C-alpha positions as a Python dict, from the first residue, in 0.01 Angstrom:
ca = {
    (1, 'M'): (0, 0, 0),
    (2, 'L'): (-42, -83, 414),
    (3, 'I'): (-382, 33, 412),
    (4, 'W'): (-467, -213, 129),
    (5, 'L'): (-244, -479, 177),
    (6, 'S'): (-449, -496, 569),
    (7, 'I'): (-823, -480, 301),
    (8, 'L'): (-661, -769, 124),
    (9, 'L'): (-573, -987, 396),
    (10, 'V'): (-916, -900, 585),
    (11, 'Y'): (-1090, -1007, 236),
    (12, 'L'): (-849, -1338, 206),
    (13, 'Y'): (-894, -1451, 594),
    (14, 'P'): (-1220, -1634, 476),
    (15, 'I'): (-984, -1859, 213),
    (16, 'G'): (-704, -1907, 405),
    (17, 'A'): (-888, -1996, 700),
    (18, 'L'): (-1119, -2296, 531),
    (19, 'Y'): (-801, -2373, 346),
    (20, 'V'): (-647, -2478, 747),
    (21, 'F'): (-949, -2595, 831),
    (22, 'F'): (-1005, -2869, 479),
    (23, 'F'): (-699, -2885, 443),
    (24, 'T'): (-389, -2887, 670),
    (25, 'D'): (-427, -3078, 1014),
    (26, 'P'): (-684, -3326, 1112),
    (27, 'Y'): (-991, -3218, 1264),
    (28, 'G'): (-967, -3182, 1588),
    (29, 'S'): (-615, -3145, 1609),
    (30, 'P'): (-433, -2890, 1891),
    (31, 'A'): (-244, -2761, 1530),
    (32, 'L'): (-512, -2716, 1386),
    (33, 'T'): (-644, -2494, 1611),
    (34, 'L'): (-276, -2332, 1679),
    (35, 'R'): (-362, -2267, 1322),
    (36, 'V'): (-690, -2066, 1296),
    (37, 'F'): (-593, -1885, 1606),
    (38, 'Q'): (-216, -1773, 1367),
    (39, 'I'): (-465, -1645, 1029),
    (40, 'T'): (-705, -1511, 1259),
    (41, 'L'): (-492, -1286, 1439),
    (42, 'I'): (-257, -1189, 1093),
    (43, 'G'): (-650, -1202, 937),
    (44, 'I'): (-863, -966, 1145),
    (45, 'I'): (-643, -887, 1426),
    (46, 'F'): (-380, -678, 1269),
    (47, 'P'): (-553, -526, 938),
    (48, 'G'): (-790, -351, 1222),
    (49, 'I'): (-461, -283, 1372),
    (50, 'F'): (-324, -122, 1121),
    (51, 'F'): (-608, 80, 1019),
    (52, 'L'): (-618, 198, 1363),
    (53, 'L'): (-282, 284, 1351),
    (54, 'F'): (-235, 538, 1057),
    (55, 'M'): (-531, 707, 1262),
    (56, 'I'): (-326, 780, 1529),
    (57, 'V'): (-7, 820, 1257),
    (58, 'G'): (-204, 1119, 1045),
    (59, 'M'): (-324, 1290, 1371),
    (60, 'L'): (-78, 1333, 1565),
    (61, 'Q'): (148, 1439, 1252),
    (62, 'S'): (-74, 1677, 1145),
    (63, 'E'): (32, 2046, 1121),
    (64, 'A'): (-291, 2176, 1190),
    (65, 'V'): (-386, 2067, 1495),
    (66, 'D'): (-289, 2262, 1782),
    (67, 'D'): (-32, 2151, 2066),
    (68, 'G'): (-315, 2086, 2358),
    (69, 'T'): (-475, 1906, 2112),
    (70, 'R'): (-143, 1682, 1962),
    (71, 'A'): (-18, 1609, 2370),
    (72, 'A'): (-371, 1473, 2459),
    (73, 'L'): (-382, 1295, 2157),
    (74, 'F'): (-91, 1121, 2268),
    (75, 'A'): (-135, 1058, 2603),
    (76, 'D'): (-493, 891, 2441),
    (77, 'Y'): (-314, 729, 2170),
    (78, 'T'): (-16, 584, 2385),
    (79, 'S'): (-268, 449, 2637),
    (80, 'F'): (-382, 299, 2287),
    (81, 'L'): (-143, 171, 2178),
    (82, 'I'): (-27, -4, 2528),
    (83, 'V'): (-309, -213, 2503),
    (84, 'N'): (-355, -319, 2138),
    (85, 'L'): (12, -413, 2190),
    (86, 'L'): (-125, -734, 2389),
    (87, 'F'): (-209, -856, 2106),
    (88, 'V'): (138, -869, 1956),
    (89, 'S'): (256, -1064, 2272),
    (90, 'L'): (3, -1316, 2200),
    (91, 'A'): (112, -1311, 1863),
    (92, 'F'): (483, -1419, 2011),
    (93, 'W'): (386, -1691, 2215),
    (94, 'A'): (149, -1812, 1911),
    (95, 'F'): (433, -1861, 1718),
    (96, 'G'): (678, -1911, 1908),
    (97, 'I'): (869, -1627, 1848),
    (98, 'A'): (883, -1545, 2230),
    (99, 'T'): (1142, -1694, 2482),
    (100, 'A'): (1115, -1668, 2823),
    (101, 'G'): (1402, -1462, 2896),
    (102, 'S'): (1572, -1315, 3227),
    (103, 'K'): (1380, -1377, 3527),
    (104, 'F'): (1333, -1237, 3864),
    (105, 'D'): (1101, -1171, 4136),
    (106, 'V'): (967, -753, 4249),
    (107, 'G'): (718, -785, 4534),
    (108, 'G'): (691, -1181, 4484),
    (109, 'I'): (558, -1123, 4117),
    (110, 'S'): (766, -1300, 3919),
    (111, 'L'): (835, -1156, 3579),
    (112, 'S'): (986, -1244, 3273),
    (113, 'F'): (1168, -952, 3050),
    (114, 'S'): (1175, -1048, 2713),
    (115, 'I'): (1424, -842, 2438),
    (116, 'Q'): (1173, -862, 2119),
    (117, 'L'): (897, -751, 2309),
    (118, 'L'): (1124, -504, 2457),
    (119, 'V'): (1198, -388, 2087),
    (120, 'S'): (863, -447, 1966),
    (121, 'L'): (704, -199, 2176),
    (122, 'I'): (990, 56, 2133),
    (123, 'A'): (1032, 70, 1749),
    (124, 'F'): (612, 27, 1753),
    (125, 'F'): (590, 350, 2024),
    (126, 'F'): (884, 495, 1788),
    (127, 'L'): (779, 460, 1533),
    (128, 'V'): (375, 539, 1501),
    (129, 'I'): (357, 771, 1855),
    (130, 'L'): (666, 952, 1903),
    (131, 'L'): (821, 990, 1586),
    (132, 'P'): (487, 1153, 1409),
    (133, 'F'): (458, 1362, 1720),
    (134, 'F'): (808, 1503, 1675),
    (135, 'V'): (674, 1510, 1311),
    (136, 'G'): (322, 1686, 1354),
    (137, 'T'): (492, 1930, 1601),
    (138, 'Q'): (705, 2082, 1373),
    (139, 'R'): (493, 2045, 1057),
    (140, 'A'): (257, 2259, 1282),
    (141, 'R'): (467, 2556, 1448),
    (142, 'A'): (581, 2563, 1120),
    (143, 'L'): (292, 2664, 963),
    (144, 'R'): (150, 2893, 1207),
    (145, 'T'): (514, 3058, 1275),
    (146, 'R'): (450, 3085, 837),
    (147, 'L'): (93, 3232, 905),
    (148, 'I'): (189, 3438, 1132),
    (149, 'E'): (553, 3634, 933),
    (150, 'E'): (255, 3646, 641),
    (151, 'R'): (56, 3934, 860),
    (152, 'M'): (327, 4065, 997),
    (153, 'E'): (416, 4126, 583),
    (154, 'W'): (70, 4300, 556),
    (155, 'L'): (59, 4463, 861),
    (156, 'D'): (447, 4651, 726),
    (157, 'R'): (342, 4686, 365),
    (158, 'L'): (-16, 4923, 504),
    (159, 'L'): (223, 5120, 734),
    (160, 'D'): (414, 5170, 455),
    (161, 'I'): (128, 5328, 298),
    (162, 'L'): (5, 5519, 657),
    (163, 'E'): (359, 5660, 696),
    (164, 'F'): (472, 5883, 416),
    (165, 'P'): (265, 6215, 298),
    (166, 'V'): (244, 6090, -7),
    (167, 'S'): (74, 5751, -69),
    (168, 'A'): (-122, 5872, 239),
    (169, 'R'): (-317, 6085, 87),
    (170, 'D'): (-484, 5877, -237),
    (171, 'P'): (-715, 5619, -153),
    (172, 'G'): (-611, 5372, -404),
    (173, 'N'): (-341, 5302, -284),
    (174, 'F'): (-529, 5091, 3),
    (175, 'L'): (-820, 5005, -232),
    (176, 'G'): (-579, 4794, -365),
    (177, 'L'): (-421, 4645, -84),
    (178, 'A'): (-731, 4518, 65),
    (179, 'E'): (-849, 4329, -310),
    (180, 'E'): (-477, 4208, -293),
    (181, 'I'): (-553, 4053, 54),
    (182, 'N'): (-879, 3942, -56),
    (183, 'Q'): (-725, 3741, -338),
    (184, 'A'): (-513, 3554, -33),
    (185, 'A'): (-834, 3492, 153),
    (186, 'T'): (-918, 3303, -162),
    (187, 'E'): (-662, 3165, -259),
    (188, 'L'): (-645, 2958, 110),
    (189, 'S'): (-987, 2949, 123),
    (190, 'E'): (-913, 2736, -235),
    (191, 'E'): (-610, 2536, -124),
    (192, 'A'): (-735, 2416, 250),
    (193, 'V'): (-1033, 2199, 301),
    (194, 'L'): (-1114, 2265, 630),
    (195, 'V'): (-1178, 2663, 459),
    (196, 'Q'): (-1409, 2501, 214),
    (197, 'L'): (-1622, 2273, 503),
    (198, 'D'): (-1551, 2592, 707),
    (199, 'K'): (-1735, 2827, 484),
    (200, 'Q'): (-2059, 2527, 358),
    (201, 'I'): (-2128, 2444, 712),
    (202, 'R'): (-2216, 2833, 850),
    (203, 'E'): (-2406, 2914, 454),
    (204, 'D'): (-2589, 2544, 608),
    (205, 'A'): (-2610, 2635, 967),
    (206, 'T'): (-2965, 2701, 1176),
    (207, 'D'): (-2970, 2715, 1502),
    (208, 'D'): (-3015, 2368, 1610),
    (209, 'D'): (-2748, 2190, 1427),
    (210, 'L'): (-2545, 2029, 1649),
    (211, 'V'): (-2316, 1962, 1409),
    (212, 'V'): (-2218, 2399, 1374),
    (213, 'A'): (-2234, 2397, 1708),
    (214, 'A'): (-1916, 2157, 1756),
    (215, 'F'): (-1756, 2259, 1476),
    (216, 'T'): (-1745, 2658, 1575),
    (217, 'K'): (-1610, 2579, 1944),
    (218, 'V'): (-1305, 2375, 1806),
    (219, 'R'): (-1293, 2513, 1453),
    (220, 'D'): (-1033, 2819, 1605),
    (221, 'K'): (-795, 2487, 1650),
    (222, 'D'): (-696, 2546, 1303),
    (223, 'P'): (-450, 2806, 1231),
    (224, 'R'): (-564, 2787, 876),
    (225, 'L'): (-916, 2959, 963),
    (226, 'K'): (-823, 3184, 1252),
    (227, 'Q'): (-543, 3306, 978),
    (228, 'L'): (-850, 3356, 719),
    (229, 'D'): (-1076, 3509, 1036),
    (230, 'W'): (-773, 3775, 1045),
    (231, 'L'): (-755, 3836, 634),
    (232, 'Q'): (-1145, 3961, 622),
    (233, 'Q'): (-1079, 4191, 929),
    (234, 'Y'): (-774, 4341, 837),
    (235, 'E'): (-907, 4406, 474),
    (236, 'A'): (-1183, 4555, 596),
    (237, 'R'): (-966, 4716, 860),
    (238, 'T'): (-800, 4851, 535),
    (239, 'R'): (-1119, 4947, 396),
    (240, 'D'): (-1239, 5148, 709),
    (241, 'I'): (-914, 5383, 640),
    (242, 'V'): (-1062, 5471, 286),
    (243, 'D'): (-1394, 5536, 480),
    (244, 'D'): (-1231, 5793, 741),
    (245, 'F'): (-999, 5897, 531),
    (246, 'G'): (-1333, 6008, 319),
    (247, 'Q'): (-1480, 6212, 605),
    (248, 'K'): (-1139, 6421, 662),
    (249, 'A'): (-1182, 6728, 359),
    (250, 'D'): (-854, 6851, 546),
    (251, 'L'): (-474, 6711, 441),
    (252, 'A'): (-337, 6849, 832),
    (253, 'E'): (-638, 6576, 1003),
    (254, 'R'): (-594, 6293, 711),
    (255, 'G'): (-213, 6268, 835),
    (256, 'K'): (-321, 6283, 1210),
    (257, 'A'): (-562, 5999, 1105),
    (258, 'A'): (-272, 5792, 962),
    (259, 'E'): (-14, 5870, 1256),
    (260, 'A'): (-293, 5657, 1482),
    (261, 'W'): (-403, 5450, 1247),
    (262, 'A'): (-2, 5336, 1210),
    (263, 'K'): (22, 5379, 1629),
    (264, 'A'): (-274, 5117, 1642),
    (265, 'F'): (-127, 4799, 1396),
    (266, 'R'): (274, 4867, 1492),
    (267, 'T'): (84, 4759, 1793),
    (268, 'R'): (-12, 4494, 1640),
    (269, 'R'): (304, 4410, 1415),
    (270, 'T'): (513, 4423, 1732),
    (271, 'E'): (246, 4199, 1957),
    (272, 'L'): (314, 3891, 1576),
    (273, 'A'): (639, 3947, 1665),
    (274, 'E'): (572, 3785, 1956),
    (275, 'E'): (307, 3571, 1897),
    (276, 'A'): (624, 3463, 1680),
    (277, 'E'): (886, 3356, 1875),
    (278, 'E'): (638, 3206, 2137),
    (279, 'V'): (587, 2915, 1894),
    (280, 'K'): (939, 2852, 1798),
    (281, 'Q'): (996, 2861, 2124),
    (282, 'A'): (797, 2621, 2217),
    (283, 'R'): (905, 2287, 2332),
    (284, 'P'): (689, 1943, 2446),
    (285, 'V'): (846, 1691, 2528),
    (286, 'V'): (727, 1645, 2844),
    (287, 'L'): (523, 1391, 2787),
    (288, 'V'): (725, 1238, 2526),
    (289, 'G'): (1036, 1182, 2808),
    (290, 'V'): (694, 1015, 3053),
    (291, 'G'): (638, 770, 2749),
    (292, 'L'): (1003, 741, 2694),
    (293, 'L'): (1060, 597, 3055),
    (294, 'L'): (703, 368, 3000),
    (295, 'A'): (840, 185, 2752),
    (296, 'P'): (1077, -42, 2959),
    (297, 'L'): (815, -119, 3244),
    (298, 'M'): (514, -208, 2992),
    (299, 'S'): (723, -406, 2742),
    (300, 'L'): (735, -678, 3111),
    (301, 'V'): (364, -570, 3184),
    (302, 'L'): (248, -716, 2877),
    (303, 'D'): (526, -1006, 2832),
    (304, 'K'): (358, -1114, 3177),
    (305, 'A'): (14, -1067, 3083),
    (306, 'A'): (49, -1249, 2737),
    (307, 'E'): (271, -1492, 2890),
    (308, 'L'): (-34, -1605, 3181),
    (309, 'I'): (-330, -1594, 2908),
    (310, 'W'): (-121, -1826, 2654),
    (311, 'T'): (-42, -2053, 2943),
    (312, 'A'): (-356, -2079, 3117),
    (313, 'Q'): (-627, -1973, 2807),
    (314, 'I'): (-487, -2093, 2525),
    (315, 'A'): (-205, -2331, 2549),
    (316, 'P'): (-462, -2579, 2668),
    (317, 'L'): (-743, -2571, 2343),
    (318, 'F'): (-388, -2690, 2216),
    (319, 'E'): (-315, -2988, 2383),
}
């Protein structure tokens, strides 16, 4: 809804600017200059910021982004937000919202503390950075945990076949499980757009394709692609068991082979359980704490910067 509102404001800006210019205050008057500046903030600056805010929120709350990338985005977008909040500070002065606030000196520099700007900065930081960061972290953790638990369930089913002599003698049990794994991989490919893109890129890949090279470097960051790779490898291992048993006519040899396969898969099962526990215990809170500490400080800096820009550069135009 806000995206369409932003688009509408951009399209309405020329109409609004023409109306303000020709049908409000006299040409050349300070009031007309102020009105043009105000409508430019509303029709050009703020819609552009809104577009970028949607991108920021979308990236931070995505379940497909890994913790390292999300932490880098958190730091990058926090700095971006600080820069763009300077326009919000200017809007406070342009629309007469800003107040002098409490003034104090730090090292000979006079600073003002504006409660409106502080509240705006904290609200922006919470709604655009902090909340999406936490939501995305929880969603990504839930997704990775679910995918790992699905792998553990597949391994449990294979172990059930290997550890029962009667089941292990029937190749159909392994082939049936392999078909189910293949079906799960197909369903995952149909659900995730990025998985379909990965398939298309691999089919159209050339040795000197820079897009393919870049995508290959980052594809493992998406847990769904890692899950697809694991399912395909797991299906291949399951079929390898059938081939291995087919080469052993003696039941005793098949029993020993089943024990060896079961031992290998049981080790992998334990590793997955440990990985799932690590994902559940991850707590990326250091950057969040830094951001919360910087918010009040930056409100002082932004308020002072906006006041200086307004009083020294913009306000004289309206006198």
